[in-house]
PDB file as gemmi writes it, atoms N, CA and C in Angstrom:
CRYST1    1.000    1.000    1.000  90.00  90.00  90.00 P 1                      
ATOM      1  N   UNK A   1     -10.625  -2.167  -1.530  1.00  0.00           N  
ATOM      2  CA  UNK A   1      -9.567  -1.702  -2.405  1.00  0.00           C  
ATOM      3  C   UNK A   1      -9.200  -0.270  -2.021  1.00  0.00           C  
ATOM      4  N   UNK A   2     -10.114   0.677  -2.225  1.00  0.00           N  
ATOM      5  CA  UNK A   2      -9.880   2.049  -1.832  1.00  0.00           C  
ATOM      6  C   UNK A   2     -10.791   2.354  -0.666  1.00  0.00           C  
ATOM      7  N   UNK A   3     -10.330   3.190   0.229  1.00  0.00           N  
ATOM      8  CA  UNK A   3     -11.123   3.566   1.377  1.00  0.00           C  
ATOM      9  C   UNK A   3     -11.843   4.870   1.046  1.00  0.00           C  
ATOM     10  N   UNK A   4     -12.894   4.775   0.214  1.00  0.00           N  
ATOM     11  CA  UNK A   4     -13.638   5.936  -0.230  1.00  0.00           C  
ATOM     12  C   UNK A   4     -15.064   5.804   0.296  1.00  0.00           C  
ATOM     13  N   UNK A   5     -15.452   6.777   1.094  1.00  0.00           N  
ATOM     14  CA  UNK A   5     -16.790   6.772   1.667  1.00  0.00           C  
ATOM     15  C   UNK A   5     -17.775   7.547   0.803  1.00  0.00           C  
ATOM     16  N   UNK A   6     -19.016   7.645   1.251  1.00  0.00           N  
ATOM     17  CA  UNK A   6     -20.041   8.349   0.475  1.00  0.00           C  
ATOM     18  C   UNK A   6     -19.721   9.833   0.275  1.00  0.00           C  
ATOM     19  N   UNK A   7     -19.148  10.488   1.269  1.00  0.00           N  
ATOM     20  CA  UNK A   7     -18.832  11.910   1.125  1.00  0.00           C  
ATOM     21  C   UNK A   7     -17.762  12.118   0.051  1.00  0.00           C  
ATOM     22  N   UNK A   8     -16.757  11.241   0.032  1.00  0.00           N  
ATOM     23  CA  UNK A   8     -15.702  11.364  -0.976  1.00  0.00           C  
ATOM     24  C   UNK A   8     -16.240  11.102  -2.377  1.00  0.00           C  
ATOM     25  N   UNK A   9     -17.136  10.109  -2.496  1.00  0.00           N  
ATOM     26  CA  UNK A   9     -17.746   9.837  -3.802  1.00  0.00           C  
ATOM     27  C   UNK A   9     -18.550  11.028  -4.294  1.00  0.00           C  
ATOM     28  N   UNK A  10     -19.267  11.695  -3.400  1.00  0.00           N  
ATOM     29  CA  UNK A  10     -20.051  12.869  -3.775  1.00  0.00           C  
ATOM     30  C   UNK A  10     -19.139  13.989  -4.265  1.00  0.00           C  
ATOM     31  N   UNK A  11     -18.021  14.201  -3.592  1.00  0.00           N  
ATOM     32  CA  UNK A  11     -17.067  15.229  -4.009  1.00  0.00           C  
ATOM     33  C   UNK A  11     -16.495  14.890  -5.382  1.00  0.00           C  
ATOM     34  N   UNK A  12     -16.131  13.633  -5.588  1.00  0.00           N  
ATOM     35  CA  UNK A  12     -15.588  13.214  -6.891  1.00  0.00           C  
ATOM     36  C   UNK A  12     -16.633  13.413  -7.980  1.00  0.00           C  
ATOM     37  N   UNK A  13     -17.880  13.069  -7.697  1.00  0.00           N  
ATOM     38  CA  UNK A  13     -18.952  13.231  -8.689  1.00  0.00           C  
ATOM     39  C   UNK A  13     -19.167  14.700  -9.037  1.00  0.00           C  
ATOM     40  N   UNK A  14     -19.162  15.577  -8.045  1.00  0.00           N  
ATOM     41  CA  UNK A  14     -19.367  17.006  -8.295  1.00  0.00           C  
ATOM     42  C   UNK A  14     -18.211  17.570  -9.119  1.00  0.00           C  
ATOM     43  N   UNK A  15     -16.982  17.170  -8.803  1.00  0.00           N  
ATOM     44  CA  UNK A  15     -15.831  17.653  -9.576  1.00  0.00           C  
ATOM     45  C   UNK A  15     -15.912  17.148 -11.014  1.00  0.00           C  
ATOM     46  N   UNK A  16     -16.279  15.879 -11.189  1.00  0.00           N  
ATOM     47  CA  UNK A  16     -16.414  15.333 -12.547  1.00  0.00           C  
ATOM     48  C   UNK A  16     -17.517  16.057 -13.302  1.00  0.00           C  
ATOM     49  N   UNK A  17     -18.596  16.366 -12.616  1.00  0.00           N  
ATOM     50  CA  UNK A  17     -19.700  17.092 -13.260  1.00  0.00           C  
ATOM     51  C   UNK A  17     -19.249  18.479 -13.698  1.00  0.00           C  
ATOM     52  N   UNK A  18     -18.465  19.151 -12.887  1.00  0.00           N  
ATOM     53  CA  UNK A  18     -17.967  20.481 -13.245  1.00  0.00           C  
ATOM     54  C   UNK A  18     -16.950  20.419 -14.387  1.00  0.00           C  
ATOM     55  N   UNK A  19     -16.097  19.383 -14.389  1.00  0.00           N  
ATOM     56  CA  UNK A  19     -15.058  19.290 -15.414  1.00  0.00           C  
ATOM     57  C   UNK A  19     -15.635  18.865 -16.761  1.00  0.00           C  
ATOM     58  N   UNK A  20     -16.475  17.811 -16.765  1.00  0.00           N  
ATOM     59  CA  UNK A  20     -16.950  17.254 -18.025  1.00  0.00           C  
ATOM     60  C   UNK A  20     -18.305  17.795 -18.466  1.00  0.00           C  
ATOM     61  N   UNK A  21     -19.072  18.296 -17.563  1.00  0.00           N  
ATOM     62  CA  UNK A  21     -20.393  18.805 -17.903  1.00  0.00           C  
ATOM     63  C   UNK A  21     -21.429  17.693 -17.905  1.00  0.00           C  
ATOM     64  N   UNK A  22     -22.715  18.057 -17.822  1.00  0.00           N  
ATOM     65  CA  UNK A  22     -23.766  17.046 -17.720  1.00  0.00           C  
ATOM     66  C   UNK A  22     -23.969  16.231 -19.003  1.00  0.00           C  
ATOM     67  N   UNK A  23     -23.604  16.780 -20.151  1.00  0.00           N  
ATOM     68  CA  UNK A  23     -23.812  16.049 -21.409  1.00  0.00           C  
ATOM     69  C   UNK A  23     -22.760  14.963 -21.624  1.00  0.00           C  
ATOM     70  N   UNK A  24     -21.522  15.222 -21.200  1.00  0.00           N  
ATOM     71  CA  UNK A  24     -20.450  14.274 -21.446  1.00  0.00           C  
ATOM     72  C   UNK A  24     -20.241  13.282 -20.304  1.00  0.00           C  
ATOM     73  N   UNK A  25     -20.787  13.548 -19.134  1.00  0.00           N  
ATOM     74  CA  UNK A  25     -20.546  12.703 -17.969  1.00  0.00           C  
ATOM     75  C   UNK A  25     -20.988  11.247 -18.172  1.00  0.00           C  
ATOM     76  N   UNK A  26     -22.156  10.953 -18.763  1.00  0.00           N  
ATOM     77  CA  UNK A  26     -22.510   9.538 -18.988  1.00  0.00           C  
ATOM     78  C   UNK A  26     -21.530   8.813 -19.908  1.00  0.00           C  
ATOM     79  N   UNK A  27     -21.041   9.505 -20.920  1.00  0.00           N  
ATOM     80  CA  UNK A  27     -20.066   8.888 -21.836  1.00  0.00           C  
ATOM     81  C   UNK A  27     -18.750   8.592 -21.105  1.00  0.00           C  
ATOM     82  N   UNK A  28     -18.300   9.504 -20.278  1.00  0.00           N  
ATOM     83  CA  UNK A  28     -17.074   9.289 -19.504  1.00  0.00           C  
ATOM     84  C   UNK A  28     -17.270   8.124 -18.548  1.00  0.00           C  
ATOM     85  N   UNK A  29     -18.423   8.032 -17.916  1.00  0.00           N  
ATOM     86  CA  UNK A  29     -18.723   6.922 -17.011  1.00  0.00           C  
ATOM     87  C   UNK A  29     -18.680   5.582 -17.726  1.00  0.00           C  
ATOM     88  N   UNK A  30     -19.228   5.510 -18.930  1.00  0.00           N  
ATOM     89  CA  UNK A  30     -19.171   4.268 -19.708  1.00  0.00           C  
ATOM     90  C   UNK A  30     -17.741   3.896 -20.055  1.00  0.00           C  
ATOM     91  N   UNK A  31     -16.939   4.886 -20.437  1.00  0.00           N  
ATOM     92  CA  UNK A  31     -15.537   4.609 -20.778  1.00  0.00           C  
ATOM     93  C   UNK A  31     -14.759   4.111 -19.556  1.00  0.00           C  
ATOM     94  N   UNK A  32     -15.005   4.699 -18.400  1.00  0.00           N  
ATOM     95  CA  UNK A  32     -14.327   4.243 -17.189  1.00  0.00           C  
ATOM     96  C   UNK A  32     -14.770   2.820 -16.850  1.00  0.00           C  
ATOM     97  N   UNK A  33     -16.065   2.529 -16.997  1.00  0.00           N  
ATOM     98  CA  UNK A  33     -16.570   1.178 -16.737  1.00  0.00           C  
ATOM     99  C   UNK A  33     -15.952   0.150 -17.674  1.00  0.00           C  
ATOM    100  N   UNK A  34     -15.827   0.493 -18.953  1.00  0.00           N  
ATOM    101  CA  UNK A  34     -15.195  -0.418 -19.918  1.00  0.00           C  
ATOM    102  C   UNK A  34     -13.727  -0.641 -19.579  1.00  0.00           C  
ATOM    103  N   UNK A  35     -13.032   0.422 -19.161  1.00  0.00           N  
ATOM    104  CA  UNK A  35     -11.617   0.299 -18.822  1.00  0.00           C  
ATOM    105  C   UNK A  35     -11.427  -0.608 -17.602  1.00  0.00           C  
ATOM    106  N   UNK A  36     -12.281  -0.461 -16.594  1.00  0.00           N  
ATOM    107  CA  UNK A  36     -12.187  -1.309 -15.407  1.00  0.00           C  
ATOM    108  C   UNK A  36     -12.488  -2.755 -15.772  1.00  0.00           C  
ATOM    109  N   UNK A  37     -13.482  -2.971 -16.614  1.00  0.00           N  
ATOM    110  CA  UNK A  37     -13.830  -4.321 -17.053  1.00  0.00           C  
ATOM    111  C   UNK A  37     -12.678  -4.963 -17.828  1.00  0.00           C  
ATOM    112  N   UNK A  38     -12.059  -4.210 -18.708  1.00  0.00           N  
ATOM    113  CA  UNK A  38     -10.917  -4.714 -19.486  1.00  0.00           C  
ATOM    114  C   UNK A  38      -9.743  -5.039 -18.566  1.00  0.00           C  
ATOM    115  N   UNK A  39      -9.489  -4.186 -17.593  1.00  0.00           N  
ATOM    116  CA  UNK A  39      -8.410  -4.425 -16.644  1.00  0.00           C  
ATOM    117  C   UNK A  39      -8.650  -5.715 -15.869  1.00  0.00           C  
ATOM    118  N   UNK A  40      -9.860  -5.950 -15.411  1.00  0.00           N  
ATOM    119  CA  UNK A  40     -10.175  -7.187 -14.676  1.00  0.00           C  
ATOM    120  C   UNK A  40     -10.021  -8.416 -15.557  1.00  0.00           C  
ATOM    121  N   UNK A  41     -10.418  -8.301 -16.830  1.00  0.00           N  
ATOM    122  CA  UNK A  41     -10.290  -9.425 -17.749  1.00  0.00           C  
ATOM    123  C   UNK A  41      -8.818  -9.767 -17.977  1.00  0.00           C  
ATOM    124  N   UNK A  42      -7.982  -8.746 -18.171  1.00  0.00           N  
ATOM    125  CA  UNK A  42      -6.550  -8.972 -18.378  1.00  0.00           C  
ATOM    126  C   UNK A  42      -5.922  -9.547 -17.113  1.00  0.00           C  
ATOM    127  N   UNK A  43      -6.327  -9.063 -15.954  1.00  0.00           N  
ATOM    128  CA  UNK A  43      -5.797  -9.570 -14.692  1.00  0.00           C  
ATOM    129  C   UNK A  43      -6.132 -11.053 -14.520  1.00  0.00           C  
ATOM    130  N   UNK A  44      -7.349 -11.448 -14.824  1.00  0.00           N  
ATOM    131  CA  UNK A  44      -7.741 -12.856 -14.727  1.00  0.00           C  
ATOM    132  C   UNK A  44      -6.958 -13.707 -15.725  1.00  0.00           C  
ATOM    133  N   UNK A  45      -6.720 -13.178 -16.918  1.00  0.00           N  
ATOM    134  CA  UNK A  45      -5.964 -13.903 -17.930  1.00  0.00           C  
ATOM    135  C   UNK A  45      -4.526 -14.138 -17.477  1.00  0.00           C  
ATOM    136  N   UNK A  46      -3.906 -13.120 -16.912  1.00  0.00           N  
ATOM    137  CA  UNK A  46      -2.527 -13.260 -16.424  1.00  0.00           C  
ATOM    138  C   UNK A  46      -2.480 -14.238 -15.260  1.00  0.00           C  
ATOM    139  N   UNK A  47      -3.453 -14.161 -14.347  1.00  0.00           N  
ATOM    140  CA  UNK A  47      -3.489 -15.077 -13.209  1.00  0.00           C  
ATOM    141  C   UNK A  47      -3.616 -16.519 -13.679  1.00  0.00           C  
ATOM    142  N   UNK A  48      -4.482 -16.767 -14.660  1.00  0.00           N  
ATOM    143  CA  UNK A  48      -4.644 -18.116 -15.198  1.00  0.00           C  
ATOM    144  C   UNK A  48      -3.375 -18.597 -15.900  1.00  0.00           C  
ATOM    145  N   UNK A  49      -2.713 -17.711 -16.613  1.00  0.00           N  
ATOM    146  CA  UNK A  49      -1.476 -18.065 -17.302  1.00  0.00           C  
ATOM    147  C   UNK A  49      -0.385 -18.452 -16.302  1.00  0.00           C  
ATOM    148  N   UNK A  50      -0.250 -17.672 -15.237  1.00  0.00           N  
ATOM    149  CA  UNK A  50       0.750 -17.984 -14.210  1.00  0.00           C  
ATOM    150  C   UNK A  50       0.404 -19.307 -13.534  1.00  0.00           C  
ATOM    151  N   UNK A  51      -0.856 -19.535 -13.255  1.00  0.00           N  
ATOM    152  CA  UNK A  51      -1.280 -20.788 -12.635  1.00  0.00           C  
ATOM    153  C   UNK A  51      -0.961 -21.971 -13.553  1.00  0.00           C  
ATOM    154  N   UNK A  52      -1.176 -21.817 -14.852  1.00  0.00           N  
ATOM    155  CA  UNK A  52      -0.879 -22.900 -15.794  1.00  0.00           C  
ATOM    156  C   UNK A  52       0.620 -23.207 -15.855  1.00  0.00           C  
ATOM    157  N   UNK A  53       1.451 -22.185 -15.664  1.00  0.00           N  
ATOM    158  CA  UNK A  53       2.893 -22.395 -15.703  1.00  0.00           C  
ATOM    159  C   UNK A  53       3.370 -23.086 -14.429  1.00  0.00           C  
ATOM    160  N   UNK A  54       2.879 -22.668 -13.275  1.00  0.00           N  
ATOM    161  CA  UNK A  54       3.368 -23.200 -12.005  1.00  0.00           C  
ATOM    162  C   UNK A  54       2.715 -24.508 -11.591  1.00  0.00           C  
ATOM    163  N   UNK A  55       1.550 -24.825 -12.102  1.00  0.00           N  
ATOM    164  CA  UNK A  55       0.848 -26.035 -11.675  1.00  0.00           C  
ATOM    165  C   UNK A  55       1.645 -27.312 -11.936  1.00  0.00           C  
ATOM    166  N   UNK A  56       2.217 -27.511 -13.136  1.00  0.00           N  
ATOM    167  CA  UNK A  56       2.989 -28.741 -13.339  1.00  0.00           C  
ATOM    168  C   UNK A  56       4.256 -28.795 -12.485  1.00  0.00           C  
ATOM    169  N   UNK A  57       4.837 -27.663 -12.189  1.00  0.00           N  
ATOM    170  CA  UNK A  57       6.091 -27.631 -11.443  1.00  0.00           C  
ATOM    171  C   UNK A  57       5.862 -27.914  -9.964  1.00  0.00           C  
ATOM    172  N   UNK A  58       4.834 -27.297  -9.377  1.00  0.00           N  
ATOM    173  CA  UNK A  58       4.608 -27.395  -7.941  1.00  0.00           C  
ATOM    174  C   UNK A  58       3.384 -28.232  -7.579  1.00  0.00           C  
ATOM    175  N   UNK A  59       2.827 -28.944  -8.508  1.00  0.00           N  
ATOM    176  CA  UNK A  59       1.701 -29.821  -8.221  1.00  0.00           C  
ATOM    177  C   UNK A  59       0.421 -29.091  -7.870  1.00  0.00           C  
ATOM    178  N   UNK A  60       0.179 -27.968  -8.488  1.00  0.00           N  
ATOM    179  CA  UNK A  60      -1.052 -27.242  -8.266  1.00  0.00           C  
ATOM    180  C   UNK A  60      -1.013 -26.286  -7.098  1.00  0.00           C  
ATOM    181  N   UNK A  61      -0.053 -26.395  -6.236  1.00  0.00           N  
ATOM    182  CA  UNK A  61       0.060 -25.509  -5.080  1.00  0.00           C  
ATOM    183  C   UNK A  61       1.220 -24.549  -5.308  1.00  0.00           C  
ATOM    184  N   UNK A  62       0.999 -23.244  -5.203  1.00  0.00           N  
ATOM    185  CA  UNK A  62       2.103 -22.309  -5.414  1.00  0.00           C  
ATOM    186  C   UNK A  62       3.143 -22.465  -4.312  1.00  0.00           C  
ATOM    187  N   UNK A  63       4.394 -22.131  -4.600  1.00  0.00           N  
ATOM    188  CA  UNK A  63       5.439 -22.289  -3.596  1.00  0.00           C  
ATOM    189  C   UNK A  63       5.214 -21.360  -2.419  1.00  0.00           C  
ATOM    190  N   UNK A  64       5.540 -21.828  -1.233  1.00  0.00           N  
ATOM    191  CA  UNK A  64       5.400 -21.034  -0.021  1.00  0.00           C  
ATOM    192  C   UNK A  64       6.786 -20.788   0.562  1.00  0.00           C  
ATOM    193  N   UNK A  65       7.011 -19.584   1.026  1.00  0.00           N  
ATOM    194  CA  UNK A  65       8.264 -19.267   1.679  1.00  0.00           C  
ATOM    195  C   UNK A  65       8.208 -19.768   3.112  1.00  0.00           C  
ATOM    196  N   UNK A  66       9.346 -20.202   3.666  1.00  0.00           N  
ATOM    197  CA  UNK A  66       9.336 -20.642   5.058  1.00  0.00           C  
ATOM    198  C   UNK A  66       9.066 -19.452   5.966  1.00  0.00           C  
ATOM    199  N   UNK A  67       8.425 -19.674   7.108  1.00  0.00           N  
ATOM    200  CA  UNK A  67       8.143 -18.555   8.009  1.00  0.00           C  
ATOM    201  C   UNK A  67       9.431 -18.000   8.588  1.00  0.00           C  
ATOM    202  N   UNK A  68       9.412 -16.724   8.894  1.00  0.00           N  
ATOM    203  CA  UNK A  68      10.585 -16.092   9.480  1.00  0.00           C  
ATOM    204  C   UNK A  68      10.786 -16.622  10.892  1.00  0.00           C  
ATOM    205  N   UNK A  69      12.038 -16.724  11.291  1.00  0.00           N  
ATOM    206  CA  UNK A  69      12.342 -17.162  12.644  1.00  0.00           C  
ATOM    207  C   UNK A  69      11.924 -16.068  13.616  1.00  0.00           C  
ATOM    208  N   UNK A  70      11.241 -16.448  14.659  1.00  0.00           N  
ATOM    209  CA  UNK A  70      10.769 -15.503  15.651  1.00  0.00           C  
ATOM    210  C   UNK A  70      11.898 -15.185  16.626  1.00  0.00           C  
ATOM    211  N   UNK A  71      12.058 -13.928  17.022  1.00  0.00           N  
ATOM    212  CA  UNK A  71      13.112 -13.584  17.978  1.00  0.00           C  
ATOM    213  C   UNK A  71      12.963 -14.330  19.308  1.00  0.00           C  
ATOM    214  N   UNK A  72      11.737 -14.588  19.749  1.00  0.00           N  
ATOM    215  CA  UNK A  72      11.529 -15.308  21.002  1.00  0.00           C  
ATOM    216  C   UNK A  72      12.041 -16.739  20.901  1.00  0.00           C  
ATOM    217  N   UNK A  73      11.913 -17.343  19.732  1.00  0.00           N  
ATOM    218  CA  UNK A  73      12.358 -18.722  19.549  1.00  0.00           C  
ATOM    219  C   UNK A  73      13.889 -18.799  19.578  1.00  0.00           C  
ATOM    220  N   UNK A  74      14.538 -17.728  19.192  1.00  0.00           N  
ATOM    221  CA  UNK A  74      15.990 -17.722  19.158  1.00  0.00           C  
ATOM    222  C   UNK A  74      16.604 -17.233  20.462  1.00  0.00           C  
ATOM    223  N   UNK A  75      15.796 -16.831  21.429  1.00  0.00           N  
ATOM    224  CA  UNK A  75      16.309 -16.261  22.669  1.00  0.00           C  
ATOM    225  C   UNK A  75      17.155 -17.263  23.443  1.00  0.00           C  
ATOM    226  N   UNK A  76      16.799 -18.548  23.404  1.00  0.00           N  
ATOM    227  CA  UNK A  76      17.563 -19.557  24.121  1.00  0.00           C  
ATOM    228  C   UNK A  76      18.861 -19.886  23.438  1.00  0.00           C  
ATOM    229  N   UNK A  77      18.970 -19.623  22.174  1.00  0.00           N  
ATOM    230  CA  UNK A  77      20.186 -19.889  21.426  1.00  0.00           C  
ATOM    231  C   UNK A  77      20.268 -21.336  20.994  1.00  0.00           C  
ATOM    232  N   UNK A  78      21.178 -21.644  20.083  1.00  0.00           N  
ATOM    233  CA  UNK A  78      21.337 -23.016  19.615  1.00  0.00           C  
ATOM    234  C   UNK A  78      21.999 -23.879  20.688  1.00  0.00           C  
ATOM    235  N   UNK A  79      21.828 -25.171  20.553  1.00  0.00           N  
ATOM    236  CA  UNK A  79      22.414 -26.098  21.521  1.00  0.00           C  
ATOM    237  C   UNK A  79      23.454 -26.965  20.839  1.00  0.00           C  
ATOM    238  N   UNK A  80      24.358 -27.538  21.639  1.00  0.00           N  
ATOM    239  CA  UNK A  80      25.405 -28.402  21.110  1.00  0.00           C  
ATOM    240  C   UNK A  80      24.894 -29.834  21.065  1.00  0.00           C  
ATOM    241  N   UNK A  81      25.064 -30.490  19.944  1.00  0.00           N  
ATOM    242  CA  UNK A  81      24.757 -31.901  19.825  1.00  0.00           C  
ATOM    243  C   UNK A  81      23.322 -32.268  20.103  1.00  0.00           C  
ATOM    244  N   UNK A  82      22.409 -31.333  20.005  1.00  0.00           N  
ATOM    245  CA  UNK A  82      21.007 -31.629  20.223  1.00  0.00           C  
ATOM    246  C   UNK A  82      20.643 -31.783  21.689  1.00  0.00           C  
ATOM    247  N   UNK A  83      21.549 -31.502  22.612  1.00  0.00           N  
ATOM    248  CA  UNK A  83      21.290 -31.633  24.041  1.00  0.00           C  
ATOM    249  C   UNK A  83      20.832 -30.275  24.557  1.00  0.00           C  
ATOM    250  N   UNK A  84      19.608 -30.186  25.017  1.00  0.00           N  
ATOM    251  CA  UNK A  84      19.043 -28.917  25.460  1.00  0.00           C  
ATOM    252  C   UNK A  84      19.594 -28.462  26.798  1.00  0.00           C  
ATOM    253  N   UNK A  85      20.303 -29.326  27.515  1.00  0.00           N  
ATOM    254  CA  UNK A  85      20.815 -28.954  28.820  1.00  0.00           C  
ATOM    255  C   UNK A  85      22.075 -28.098  28.740  1.00  0.00           C  
ATOM    256  N   UNK A  86      22.768 -28.112  27.593  1.00  0.00           N  
ATOM    257  CA  UNK A  86      24.030 -27.406  27.464  1.00  0.00           C  
ATOM    258  C   UNK A  86      23.996 -26.466  26.264  1.00  0.00           C  
ATOM    259  N   UNK A  87      23.434 -25.266  26.428  1.00  0.00           N  
ATOM    260  CA  UNK A  87      23.402 -24.334  25.284  1.00  0.00           C  
ATOM    261  C   UNK A  87      24.785 -23.792  24.979  1.00  0.00           C  
ATOM    262  N   UNK A  88      24.996 -23.390  23.749  1.00  0.00           N  
ATOM    263  CA  UNK A  88      26.258 -22.778  23.346  1.00  0.00           C  
ATOM    264  C   UNK A  88      26.322 -21.408  23.996  1.00  0.00           C  
ATOM    265  N   UNK A  89      27.447 -21.105  24.603  1.00  0.00           N  
ATOM    266  CA  UNK A  89      27.586 -19.829  25.272  1.00  0.00           C  
ATOM    267  C   UNK A  89      28.283 -18.838  24.350  1.00  0.00           C  
ATOM    268  N   UNK A  90      27.834 -17.597  24.434  1.00  0.00           N  
ATOM    269  CA  UNK A  90      28.451 -16.535  23.647  1.00  0.00           C  
ATOM    270  C   UNK A  90      29.782 -16.177  24.284  1.00  0.00           C  
ATOM    271  N   UNK A  91      30.790 -15.781  23.493  1.00  0.00           N  
ATOM    272  CA  UNK A  91      32.079 -15.388  24.066  1.00  0.00           C  
ATOM    273  C   UNK A  91      31.916 -14.140  24.913  1.00  0.00           C  
ATOM    274  N   UNK A  92      32.716 -14.037  25.960  1.00  0.00           N  
ATOM    275  CA  UNK A  92      32.676 -12.863  26.822  1.00  0.00           C  
ATOM    276  C   UNK A  92      33.236 -11.661  26.088  1.00  0.00           C  
ATOM    277  N   UNK A  93      32.844 -10.486  26.542  1.00  0.00           N  
ATOM    278  CA  UNK A  93      33.351  -9.251  25.943  1.00  0.00           C  
ATOM    279  C   UNK A  93      34.849  -9.126  26.174  1.00  0.00           C  
ATOM    280  N   UNK A  94      35.358  -9.671  27.314  1.00  0.00           N  
ATOM    281  CA  UNK A  94      36.788  -9.607  27.602  1.00  0.00           C  
ATOM    282  C   UNK A  94      37.588 -10.419  26.594  1.00  0.00           C  
ATOM    283  N   UNK A  95      37.054 -11.565  26.146  1.00  0.00           N  
ATOM    284  CA  UNK A  95      37.746 -12.395  25.172  1.00  0.00           C  
ATOM    285  C   UNK A  95      37.921 -11.663  23.855  1.00  0.00           C  
ATOM    286  N   UNK A  96      36.902 -10.900  23.441  1.00  0.00           N  
ATOM    287  CA  UNK A  96      36.984 -10.138  22.196  1.00  0.00           C  
ATOM    288  C   UNK A  96      38.021  -9.032  22.307  1.00  0.00           C  
ATOM    289  N   UNK A  97      38.088  -8.399  23.464  1.00  0.00           N  
ATOM    290  CA  UNK A  97      39.040  -7.314  23.642  1.00  0.00           C  
ATOM    291  C   UNK A  97      40.459  -7.845  23.597  1.00  0.00           C  
ATOM    292  N   UNK A  98      40.718  -9.034  24.173  1.00  0.00           N  
ATOM    293  CA  UNK A  98      42.059  -9.610  24.151  1.00  0.00           C  
ATOM    294  C   UNK A  98      42.488  -9.943  22.729  1.00  0.00           C  
ATOM    295  N   UNK A  99      41.574 -10.456  21.923  1.00  0.00           N  
ATOM    296  CA  UNK A  99      41.898 -10.797  20.542  1.00  0.00           C  
ATOM    297  C   UNK A  99      42.198  -9.565  19.716  1.00  0.00           C  
ATOM    298  N   UNK A 100      41.485  -8.452  19.996  1.00  0.00           N  
ATOM    299  CA  UNK A 100      41.728  -7.222  19.259  1.00  0.00           C  
ATOM    300  C   UNK A 100      43.064  -6.598  19.639  1.00  0.00           C  
ATOM    301  N   UNK A 101      43.473  -6.728  20.905  1.00  0.00           N  
ATOM    302  CA  UNK A 101      44.732  -6.161  21.351  1.00  0.00           C  
ATOM    303  C   UNK A 101      45.921  -6.885  20.752  1.00  0.00           C  
ATOM    304  N   UNK A 102      45.747  -8.165  20.458  1.00  0.00           N  
ATOM    305  CA  UNK A 102      46.862  -8.961  19.958  1.00  0.00           C  
ATOM    306  C   UNK A 102      47.231  -8.567  18.529  1.00  0.00           C  
ATOM    307  N   UNK A 103      46.346  -8.003  17.768  1.00  0.00           N  
ATOM    308  CA  UNK A 103      46.630  -7.583  16.411  1.00  0.00           C  
ATOM    309  C   UNK A 103      46.246  -8.651  15.409  1.00  0.00           C  
ATOM    310  N   UNK A 104      46.329  -8.325  14.120  1.00  0.00           N  
ATOM    311  CA  UNK A 104      45.892  -9.267  13.089  1.00  0.00           C  
ATOM    312  C   UNK A 104      46.838 -10.455  12.943  1.00  0.00           C  
ATOM    313  N   UNK A 105      48.127 -10.313  13.266  1.00  0.00           N  
ATOM    314  CA  UNK A 105      49.059 -11.419  13.111  1.00  0.00           C  
ATOM    315  C   UNK A 105      48.788 -12.519  14.130  1.00  0.00           C  
ATOM    316  N   UNK A 106      48.374 -12.142  15.323  1.00  0.00           N  
ATOM    317  CA  UNK A 106      48.125 -13.131  16.367  1.00  0.00           C  
ATOM    318  C   UNK A 106      46.861 -13.937  16.068  1.00  0.00           C  
ATOM    319  N   UNK A 107      45.949 -13.370  15.305  1.00  0.00           N  
ATOM    320  CA  UNK A 107      44.708 -14.059  14.970  1.00  0.00           C  
ATOM    321  C   UNK A 107      44.901 -15.046  13.843  1.00  0.00           C  
ATOM    322  N   UNK A 108      46.082 -15.088  13.220  1.00  0.00           N  
ATOM    323  CA  UNK A 108      46.358 -16.039  12.160  1.00  0.00           C  
ATOM    324  C   UNK A 108      45.887 -15.564  10.800  1.00  0.00           C  
ATOM    325  N   UNK A 109      45.757 -14.288  10.637  1.00  0.00           N  
ATOM    326  CA  UNK A 109      45.310 -13.757   9.346  1.00  0.00           C  
ATOM    327  C   UNK A 109      46.446 -13.343   8.498  1.00  0.00           C  
TER     328      UNK A 109                                                      
END                                                                             
């Protein structure tokens, strides 16, 4: 969850000891422990509630998004009529320039 090592924990403990003092530190620790426990309980309750709502709709399995199309898979481009021997060709740059020179009326707009 958090990337906290032993040195960081020691620093946090020393700062807490200085802020709260040795008499109040055990009480603060108990309150933090109770808060974390309550948070986990609420999180489990919400997870179970969401599962109960989606289970009848999706048959127990949550919905999955389709995988993104990979750029390598699209490098060949789409094909006409399912024939892999004749890929659709992109228009030449010269064709685009001719259409732009003709104006919007020539394009049928």
